[in-house]
N, C-alpha and C positions, 0 to 999 in steps of 0.2 A: 406526379409529374413525371417521377422518375420512371416508375413501373410503366407508364405512356412510352418513354423514351424508349426502353427496355424490348417492349412490345414492337415498336417500326422498326428497331436494326433486327428483330426475330425476323418481321417478316421482309423485309429485306433482304434479309439471307437465303432464306426459304426462297422467294422467287429468283434469287440471283444463281440459288439451287439448279433450281430445277431450268431457268433456262440452261444454262452451262451444262445442265445433263444433255440435253436438246444441240444444246454445240450454239446458241444463240448471242450468249454473250462472252463477253474475254473478260478475264479476272481487272483489266486496269476501268473499267465502267461501273464495279462497283461503288455504291454510297457509301462515302465517310462521313459519319456527323460522330463527333465530341460529346461523351455526357458532362463532362466539365472536371474540373478539380477536387480533389482529396481533403482536407482537414484535419490535419492531426488534434486528438485531443490530449492534452495532458492531465490527466489525474491531479488533485491536489490531495495529496495523504496526511488526516488526522486520526491522530491518537489520541485518546484517553485513557489510560490505566489507570483503574479503582485506586486509592489512596487506600494504603495500610491503616490508619489508626490517625485521629486529631492532638491526639497529646501520646506522650510515651512518656514512663516515671517507672521507678523501681520497683521490683517484686520480692524482694528481700535476699536476692543473688551477692555473692561477695563477690566485692568489682563492678556491679553495675547499678550505679548509684543515678536519681533521676536524672542528675546532669548529663553524666554517661548516655544514658537511657534517649533523654531529649536528642542528643547528638548525634547516635546512630539513625534517626527516625530522621531528621534533617540529611543526612548524607544517604539514606535508602531513597527517600524523595527524590534530592539530587542525581540520583545514579539511574533512577527510575526514570526524569527527565534527559536524559545523555542516552537512554537505549531508543524513548520515542524521538529526539533528534538523527541518531543516527537511521532508524529505520526512515522515519520522511525523507531523508538527503540521500540515505542508497548506502550509508558507509556500513557495509555487515563486521568491520573490525570493531567500530565504534560501540556499536549494538550490542554484541559481545563481548566485548570486556566490560564494559556497566554493565550487562545483563550479570554476567559470574558475579561482580560486585556488588549489586544488590541481589542476589540470591545468597552470599553469605554473610550481607547483612540482615536479610529478612532471618534468616536460622538463628544469630544472634539475640532479636529482637524478638521472636517467638517463645526461646527455648528462656531468654532469663529478664524481661521487662515484662512491664503491665502497658498495655494497650488500650485505652480507652478513643473510644468514638465519638 
């Protein structure tokens, strides 16, 4: 349907150009046709980050007990959730801030804890 309208407009302009070249048509006599309105589409962003692990426990590193490693995993997941929300809402500061925290916690988890899928 839209292509039919476009073809009709092109044909009208071609005819008008031919007539105006010969001096037979004034500019005010050109037909005006509205194509319609444009609807803006706002995409919904969904991000699903893979989870690091289901469980975390001690790997025998001093200072990193089962409880500490489990807490780090929960903190990591919360930070990743905040990054996702910041990205979805367009809050770059929030996404960067929590991204840095998640990166720091990730290092602690992978270097000092036992991670189980």
